C-alpha positions as CSV (number, residue, x, y, z in Angstrom):
1,X,182.3,118.9,136.9
2,X,179.8,119.2,139.6
3,X,181.1,118.3,143.1
4,X,178.5,115.6,143.3
5,X,179.1,113.9,139.8
6,X,181.8,111.6,141.0
7,X,179.5,110.4,143.7
8,X,176.6,109.9,141.2
9,X,179.1,107.8,139.0
10,X,180.0,105.7,142.0
11,X,176.4,105.0,142.8
12,X,175.5,104.3,139.1
13,X,178.3,101.9,138.8
14,X,177.1,100.0,141.8
15,X,173.9,99.5,139.9
16,X,171.6,102.2,141.3
17,X,168.9,103.6,139.4
18,X,168.4,107.2,138.4
19,X,165.5,107.6,140.9
20,X,167.7,106.2,143.7
21,X,170.6,108.5,142.9
22,X,168.4,111.4,142.5
23,X,166.9,110.9,146.1
24,X,170.1,110.2,147.7
25,X,172.2,113.1,146.3
26,X,169.4,115.6,145.3
27,X,170.5,115.7,141.7
28,X,167.6,116.1,139.2
29,X,166.9,113.0,137.1
30,X,167.3,114.8,133.8
31,X,170.9,115.7,134.8
32,X,171.7,112.1,135.5
33,X,170.2,111.2,132.2
34,X,172.5,113.8,130.5
35,X,175.5,112.4,132.1
36,X,174.8,108.8,131.7
37,X,172.5,108.1,128.8
38,X,175.3,107.7,126.2
39,X,177.7,105.7,128.4
40,X,178.0,102.1,127.4
41,X,178.5,100.9,130.9
42,X,175.4,102.9,132.2
43,X,173.2,101.4,129.2
44,X,174.2,98.0,130.4
45,X,173.1,98.9,134.0
46,X,169.8,100.3,132.7
47,X,169.1,97.0,130.9
48,X,169.9,95.0,134.0
49,X,167.7,97.1,136.2
50,X,164.8,96.7,133.6
51,X,165.3,93.0,133.6
52,X,165.2,92.9,137.4
53,X,162.3,95.3,137.5
54,X,160.4,93.0,135.0
55,X,161.2,89.8,137.0
56,X,159.9,91.6,140.3
57,X,157.0,92.8,138.6
58,X,156.1,89.4,137.2
59,X,156.6,87.8,140.6
60,X,154.2,90.3,142.2
61,X,151.6,89.8,139.5
62,X,151.8,86.0,140.2
63,X,151.5,86.6,143.8
64,X,148.5,88.8,143.4
65,X,146.8,86.4,141.0
66,X,147.4,83.5,143.5
67,X,146.0,85.6,146.4
68,X,143.1,86.6,144.4
69,X,142.2,82.9,143.5
70,X,142.5,82.1,147.1
71,X,140.3,84.8,148.2
72,X,137.8,84.0,145.5
73,X,137.7,80.3,146.5
74,X,137.0,81.3,150.0
75,X,134.1,83.4,149.0
76,X,132.8,80.6,146.8
77,X,133.2,78.1,149.8
78,X,131.2,80.6,151.8
79,X,128.3,80.2,149.3
80,X,128.4,76.5,149.5
81,X,128.4,76.6,153.3
82,X,125.4,78.8,153.1
83,X,123.7,76.4,150.6
84,X,124.3,73.5,153.1
85,X,122.6,75.3,155.9
86,X,119.5,76.2,153.6
87,X,119.2,72.9,152.3
88,X,117.5,71.2,155.4
89,X,115.1,74.0,155.6
90,X,114.2,74.0,151.9
91,X,114.1,70.2,151.0
92,X,110.5,69.8,151.9
93,X,109.5,72.8,149.7
94,X,108.2,71.4,146.3
95,X,109.1,74.5,144.5
96,X,112.8,74.1,145.8
97,X,112.9,70.4,144.6
98,X,111.3,71.3,141.3
99,X,113.8,74.1,140.7
100,X,116.9,72.2,141.3
101,X,115.6,69.1,139.3
102,X,114.8,71.5,136.4
103,X,118.5,72.8,136.7
104,X,119.9,69.5,137.1
105,X,118.3,68.3,133.9
106,X,118.2,71.3,131.7
107,X,120.8,73.7,133.2
108,X,124.2,75.1,132.0
109,X,126.8,72.8,133.7
110,X,129.8,74.9,133.0
111,X,130.8,76.6,136.3
112,X,133.4,79.0,135.2
113,X,130.9,81.0,132.9
114,X,128.9,82.1,136.1
115,X,125.6,81.8,134.2
116,X,122.7,80.1,136.0
117,X,121.0,79.3,132.8
118,X,118.3,76.9,131.3
119,X,116.7,76.7,127.8
120,X,113.4,75.0,126.9
121,X,110.3,75.0,124.8
122,X,107.9,74.1,127.7
123,X,106.4,77.2,129.2
124,X,105.4,75.5,132.4
125,X,109.1,74.5,133.1
126,X,110.4,78.1,132.3
127,X,107.6,79.6,134.5
128,X,108.3,77.4,137.4
129,X,112.2,78.0,137.2
130,X,111.5,81.8,137.0
131,X,109.4,81.5,140.3
132,X,112.2,79.3,141.8
133,X,114.6,82.0,141.1
134,X,112.6,84.7,142.6
135,X,111.1,82.9,145.8
136,X,113.9,80.3,146.7
137,X,117.1,81.9,145.4
138,X,115.8,85.5,146.1
139,X,117.0,86.7,142.8
140,X,116.0,90.3,142.2
141,X,113.9,90.4,139.1
142,X,115.9,93.0,137.4
143,X,118.8,90.6,137.3
144,X,116.9,87.9,135.5
145,X,117.4,87.9,131.6
146,X,115.4,86.3,128.8
147,X,116.5,85.4,125.4
148,X,114.5,83.8,122.6
149,X,115.8,81.4,119.9
150,X,113.4,81.3,117.0
151,X,112.8,79.5,113.7
152,X,112.5,82.1,110.7
153,X,108.7,81.0,110.3
154,X,108.0,82.5,113.9
155,X,106.7,85.9,114.5
156,X,109.1,87.6,117.0
157,X,106.6,89.9,118.5
158,X,104.0,87.2,119.1
159,X,106.7,85.0,120.7
160,X,108.0,87.7,123.0
161,X,104.5,88.6,124.1
162,X,103.9,84.8,124.9
163,X,107.2,84.5,126.9
164,X,106.5,87.9,128.6
165,X,103.2,86.5,130.1
166,X,104.9,83.3,131.2
167,X,107.9,84.9,132.8
168,X,106.5,88.2,133.8
169,X,110.0,89.7,133.0
170,X,110.0,93.1,131.4
171,X,110.6,93.2,127.7
172,X,113.8,95.5,128.4
173,X,115.3,92.5,130.0
174,X,115.0,90.3,126.9
175,X,118.2,90.1,125.0
176,X,118.2,90.2,121.0
177,X,116.4,87.3,119.6
178,X,118.5,84.7,117.8
179,X,117.0,83.2,114.7
180,X,118.3,79.8,113.4
181,X,118.1,78.0,110.2
182,X,118.0,74.2,110.6
183,X,117.4,71.3,108.3
184,X,113.7,72.0,108.4
185,X,113.3,75.9,108.1
186,X,109.5,75.6,108.6
187,X,109.7,73.3,111.7
188,X,107.0,74.1,114.0
189,X,108.0,75.2,117.6
190,X,105.0,77.1,118.4
191,X,106.7,79.8,120.6
192,X,110.3,79.1,120.1
193,X,113.0,78.2,122.7
194,X,113.1,80.3,125.8
195,X,116.4,80.9,127.7
196,X,116.3,82.2,131.2
197,X,119.6,83.2,132.9
198,X,121.1,85.0,135.7
199,X,124.8,86.0,135.8
200,X,126.2,85.2,139.1
201,X,128.7,82.6,140.4
202,X,127.0,82.9,143.9
203,X,123.6,81.6,142.7
204,X,125.3,79.0,140.5
205,X,127.4,77.6,143.3
206,X,124.5,77.4,145.6
207,X,122.3,75.4,143.1
208,X,125.1,73.1,142.2
209,X,125.5,72.4,146.0
210,X,121.9,71.8,146.4
211,X,121.9,69.2,143.7
212,X,124.9,67.4,145.2
213,X,123.1,67.3,148.6
214,X,119.9,66.2,147.0
215,X,121.5,63.4,145.2
216,X,123.6,62.2,148.4
217,X,120.3,62.2,150.2
218,X,118.4,59.9,147.9
219,X,121.3,57.7,146.4
220,X,121.8,55.6,149.3
């Protein structure tokens, strides 16, 4: 028997891991495995160590998730504070008022998906909202996406060309067109339904905050 084996046994029976014993005594981990892996008492200690490690790991994960949520909320609160400062400067701008009201009436209300998105068949509304995104929210054009929803009687190329002229968003930023079949497969919606969206929690938080401030200003 090695001179240090009895010390390893003492440490192992105290519930020490192979790594800990290896560091303290300078014994290779492979040697410790050979000594203890077939010992029932050591196997029991191994299971207890794994259970403890899993518990600690779970606690760390929960702590990390909690801290991440706190940090994310701090960032979002920063977006809302920024929106408050901008509101007084923008409220007299007709494009600002038009944009937030378009979103108020037609926009995606689900905050968690982080999509600032509207859908409509009215090219004027879509066009104004795109300008609002670019000039008021300062969204880079390359971040704006377009998607069309068409009935089967509509020509996809013609519709894309139409909405390209309206939005001035490059065709490579158009997503795959969705074709739908309703009760009236030949129902005439001349150019289909156009969806404009930006994937950003920041922009969505700001627009929602502007809507809240707008309603508070006029609903006395």
